[in-house]
N, C-alpha and C positions, 0 to 999 in steps of 0.2 A: 462376508467381510465388508466393513464400512470402507468406502472410498473417500479420499480427500482430494478436493480440487482447489488449487492455489493459483490466484490471479496476480499477475505482475503489476507494475506501476502504471496507473491509468492516466494521470496528469490531465484531467479534463477532456479526454478523448471519448466523449459520450457515444458517438456513433460506433466506434470500435468496440466499446464495452457491450453495447446492445448486440452487435454482430457476434461477438465472442460468446456471450451468454446463450445465444440461440444455438450454438454448436455444442455446448457442454451437456453431456447426457446425465445430468445430476438428478438423483432421486431425492426430492425434498424431505422425505420422511426418514431416509436411511443414511444418506451421504452428508458430508460436511464441506462447506465452502469457506476458504480463508483468503482474505485480501491482504496483500503484503505492504500496503501503505502508499503514500503519494497519490492521493485521489485528485488533488487540486493543482492549479498553477500551470502556466505555460500553454496549455491546450485551450480550446475555444469554449468549453462547456462545463466548467467545474461545478456550477450550480446544479445542472441537470444530473451530473454524476452523483453528487451527494444526495440529491432527492431520490435517485434510483436506488442507491445503497440503503438508505433509510427504509424505503418501502420494501426492499428485498428482505431486510432483517425482520420486518413485521411478519412476512410470509414464511420465512425460514429462520426461526429464533436461534438456532444453533450456529449461525454464521459468525465468524470471527473476523474482526477488523484490527489489523496491526497499525500502529502509528508510524508515519513516515516523517522525515525531517521537514517536509513542507508543511505538514499539519502542525508540527512543533513550532516552526517559524511563525505560522499564523497566530498561534496562541501567544507567543512572545510579543507579536505586534499588537494584539488586542489588549494584553494586560500592561502594555507600555514599557516592558523591560527591554525590548529591542525594536525600534520603529523602522529601522532601515534595512536590515538584512533580508527581511521578508520581501520588501518592495523591490529590492535589487535582484531577487531570485525568482522572478515571475509572479510575485504576489500582486503587483499593481494591476495586472490584467484580471486577476480574480476579484479584487476589490471593486474594480470598475464594473465587472459583470454583476456583482451583488447590488451595487448602487443602481444599475440599469434595471434590475429585476424588482427593486423595491417600490412599493406603492407610495410610500412617503419618503421622499428624497432627503428630508431633514432628520429622519429617524435613523437609529442604528440599523444598518442594512442587512445584517446576517440574522436570519430567522432563529428563534429559540431552539427549534427542533434540530437545526444544523449545528448550533453550538453544543447541544447535548451530544450529538454524534461525535464531534471533535473531542469532547471531554471524555468520551467513553472508550477511546482507542487504547489498545494494549501495547506495551513496549515489546512483548514477545509472547509466544504461545508454544507449548510443547505437547507432544503425544509420546507414546512409548518408543517410537522410532525416529521422530523428527523434531527439530527445533525450527520455528518460524520466526523470522526477525526481518526488519526492514533492510538494514545495511550490513550487519555482521557482528562478530564476537571477537573479543580479545582472548588470546591464548592463555591457558592456565588460570583463568578466572572463573569461579563457579557462576552458573547462569544467574542466580539471584543476586550476585555481587557485581555483575557487569555494569559498567558506567553507561549512563544514558547517551552520552555523546558518541560512544562507540556503537551502540545499538542503532543509532539514527544516522551516523555520518561516516563510519569507517569505510575505507575502500581498499587500497593496495595491500596494506599489511594483512588484512583478512583474506583477500582474494588469492594472494600468493602463499598463504599458509597451508601446510599439509598436516597441521595439528589435528588430532582426534578429539573432537568436542564431545564425544560420548554418544552423540546422535548426529545423523546427517542434517546439515543446516540448509534450509530453504530461504533464500533471500532475494531482495530486489535492489533498488537504489543505483547500482552501477549498470548502465546500459550495455548490452552486448548485441551484436547482430543476430546471433543465435543463442539459445540457452547455454549457459556454462555448466558443463557436467564434470565434476571432480568427485573423487572417492568420499570426501568429507563434506561436500557442499554442492548445491545446485543454484545457479543464478538465473532468475526468470524475468528480469527487466530487459526486454528486447527493444526498447526505445520507441514505444508507440507514438509519443509526442514529437519525435524527430523524423516522422515519416515512415517508420518501420512498423512491425507488428505488435499487437497486444497478445500476450501469451498466458496460457493456463496450463498448469502441470497437474496431471492426474496421478495420485499415489494410492497404492504402492505399484501400480502397473507401469509407471514411468512413461505415460503417454502424454503427448503435447497437443494442445489445440491453440489455434491462433486466428486472429482477424486483423 
């Protein structure tokens, strides 16, 4: 049986990502790895995290990357539709990091390969038994009709819902001290960027790894 490994919100915590990946017993030719979004902002090494993920995808093509609200805010910043929300939510740190890593300080600081990565992110992914999404879902709305803002931003209404979404929902976005385990959902953002652990969930065994 194929195993699925799902990694929670990284937020630029490159050291924790490396330590966690060293613990995950993934078989690159058989198992699947899914990242749940929010790879950048607030943490110290967003650039290195994105580099790592791009390289990992080259080695394990079946890897799935879900879009987080921070990646969406970055895209809104870059296309000029919202220049302030991103900077106010940890984006200034990321932009400063990209500028510091750029060889040409006057050129656009984000490498094309990184832009391609951000543009390739999926709003959700599903298997026969699970739905993977960054923030959550709205009750009684088909998956393909879910609003983008709910997929990226919802919190309390989804977290406190006991609605049967048809499949168990695996999500991040809202940090918990420990993974949230409910009959209809599992939350795996354990606040790595706030000094807590970065978490990975192995399915269907329901085993957790952390660093």
